[in-house]
C-alpha positions in Angstrom: -22.1 -62.7 21.3 -23.2 -65.1 24.0 -26.7 -66.3 24.7 -29.0 -64.0 26.8 -29.0 -64.6 30.5 -30.9 -63.1 33.4 -29.2 -60.9 35.9 -30.3 -61.6 39.5 -28.2 -59.1 41.3 -26.6 -55.8 40.4 -23.2 -54.4 41.4 -22.9 -53.6 45.1 -22.6 -49.9 46.1 -19.0 -48.8 46.8 -17.7 -51.8 44.8 -14.5 -50.8 43.1 -15.6 -52.3 39.8 -19.0 -50.5 39.6 -17.8 -47.4 37.7 -15.9 -49.6 35.2 -19.0 -51.8 34.6 -21.2 -48.8 34.2 -18.8 -47.2 31.6 -18.5 -50.5 29.7 -22.3 -50.8 29.6 -22.7 -47.2 28.5 -20.1 -47.7 25.8 -21.8 -50.7 24.4 -25.2 -49.0 24.3 -23.7 -45.9 22.6 -21.9 -48.0 20.0 -25.1 -49.9 19.2 -27.2 -46.8 19.0 -24.7 -45.0 16.7 -23.8 -48.0 14.5 -23.9 -46.9 10.9 -24.8 -43.4 11.9 -22.7 -41.0 9.8 -24.7 -37.7 9.7 -23.7 -36.3 13.1 -24.9 -35.9 16.6 -26.7 -32.8 17.7 -26.1 -32.2 21.4 -25.4 -29.2 23.6 -27.9 -26.5 23.4 -30.8 -28.9 23.8 -29.4 -30.0 27.2 -27.9 -26.7 28.3 -24.4 -27.8 27.4 -22.1 -25.8 25.2 -18.9 -27.0 23.8 -15.9 -24.6 23.2 -14.3 -25.7 19.9 -11.0 -24.0 20.8 -10.6 -25.9 24.1 -12.0 -29.3 23.0 -9.9 -32.0 21.4 -10.7 -35.5 20.0 -8.4 -38.3 21.3 -8.0 -41.6 19.4 -6.2 -44.7 20.5 -4.5 -45.3 17.1 -2.5 -42.9 15.0 -4.0 -44.1 11.7 -7.6 -43.5 12.8 -9.0 -40.1 11.5 -12.1 -38.8 13.2 -13.7 -35.7 11.8 -15.6 -34.0 14.6 -17.0 -30.4 14.2 -18.5 -28.0 16.7 -20.5 -25.2 15.1 -18.8 -26.0 11.8 -15.3 -25.8 13.3 -13.2 -29.0 13.2 -11.8 -30.2 16.5 -8.1 -30.9 16.9 -7.3 -34.7 17.0 -4.6 -35.8 19.5 -3.1 -39.2 20.5 -2.8 -38.3 24.2 -3.7 -35.5 26.7 -0.9 -33.7 28.4 
């Protein structure tokens, strides 16, 4: 990691890189928040979002990585790409 530095100006609206910067920032925050967390994440009903386990898949970037994700006790199918 680098040393802390102050940000004097944010990304400009309509800048082509703004969505990517936001996604990168959100990814880092999520990884830090969930580091070492192995129990599970309870989402959905609390926020009015339901997940259909039959239609939902988990995609990984490597074939040797196994991720066990369940929705209402049903395991989600793991895929290497979406068609």
